[in-house]
C-alpha positions in Angstrom: -15.5 5.2 17.8 -15.3 8.9 16.9 -11.8 9.1 18.5 -10.8 6.1 16.5 -11.8 7.8 13.3 -10.0 11.0 14.3 -6.8 9.1 15.0 -7.0 7.3 11.6 -7.1 10.7 9.8 -3.4 11.4 10.4 -2.0 7.9 10.8 -0.1 6.1 8.1 1.4 2.6 7.8 4.9 2.0 6.4 4.9 -1.0 4.0 7.9 -2.7 5.6 8.0 -6.1 3.9 4.4 -5.7 2.8 3.1 -8.8 4.5 1.0 -7.0 7.1 0.0 -4.0 5.0 -3.4 -4.5 3.3 -3.7 -2.9 -0.1 -7.2 -1.7 0.3 -7.7 -1.2 4.0 -4.5 0.4 5.3 -3.3 4.0 4.7 0.0 3.2 3.1 0.3 5.4 0.0 2.7 8.3 0.1 -0.1 10.9 -0.6 -1.0 13.4 2.1 -4.5 13.9 0.8 -5.4 10.3 0.0 -3.2 7.6 1.7 -5.7 4.9 0.7 -5.8 3.3 -2.8 -8.7 4.9 -4.7 -8.9 2.0 -7.2 -11.9 -0.2 -6.5 -10.7 -3.6 -5.2 -11.0 -6.8 -7.2 -13.0 -9.3 -5.2 -10.2 -11.9 -5.6 -7.7 -9.4 -4.2 -9.9 -8.0 -1.4 -7.6 -9.2 1.4 -4.3 -8.9 -0.5 -1.3 -7.4 1.1 1.3 -5.0 -0.4 3.8 -8.0 -0.5 1.7 -9.4 -3.4 2.7 -6.4 -5.5 6.4 -7.1 -5.2 8.9 -9.2 -7.0 10.4 -10.5 -3.8 13.6 -12.0 -5.2 14.4 -8.8 -6.9 13.2 -6.4 -4.2 11.1 -4.3 -6.6 7.6 -3.5 -7.6 5.9 -5.8 -10.1 5.4 -3.1 -12.7 2.9 -5.0 -14.9 0.8 -6.1 -12.0 0.6 -2.6 -10.4 -0.4 -1.1 -13.8 -3.0 -3.9 -14.4 -4.7 -3.5 -11.0 -4.6 0.2 -10.2 -5.7 3.4 -11.8 -3.0 5.5 -13.4 -3.0 7.8 -10.4 -2.6 5.1 -7.8 0.0 3.2 -9.9 2.1 6.4 -10.3 2.0 6.9 -6.5 2.9 3.3 -5.8 5.7 3.0 -8.3 7.2 6.2 -7.0 7.4 4.8 -3.5 10.9 3.5 -2.5 11.1 0.1 -1.0 12.9 -0.2 2.4 16.4 -1.5 2.1 15.9 -3.9 5.0 12.2 -4.8 5.0 10.6 -5.6 8.3 7.0 -5.7 9.4 5.1 -2.5 8.6 4.7 0.0 11.4 2.2 2.8 12.1 3.5 6.3 12.2 
């Protein structure tokens, strides 16, 4: 278990298409010090994925939703993240 926690300290997950990247449980934010969302999760969104934050048809972040759910700090990080041109499943790196 200790080794698992050490590995997680430096690992990140690319969002890909967002379907396999969990908002609250995966280290997906582009922030070296805090790759996890600091915003407390809504119970109705506990298992939501990053895909739920996107306007899929327009390949962009849902600005209003991101601002409604997240703290200003988290929202700024998220909205500053570019979306992949050809989204695939998220990968660990």
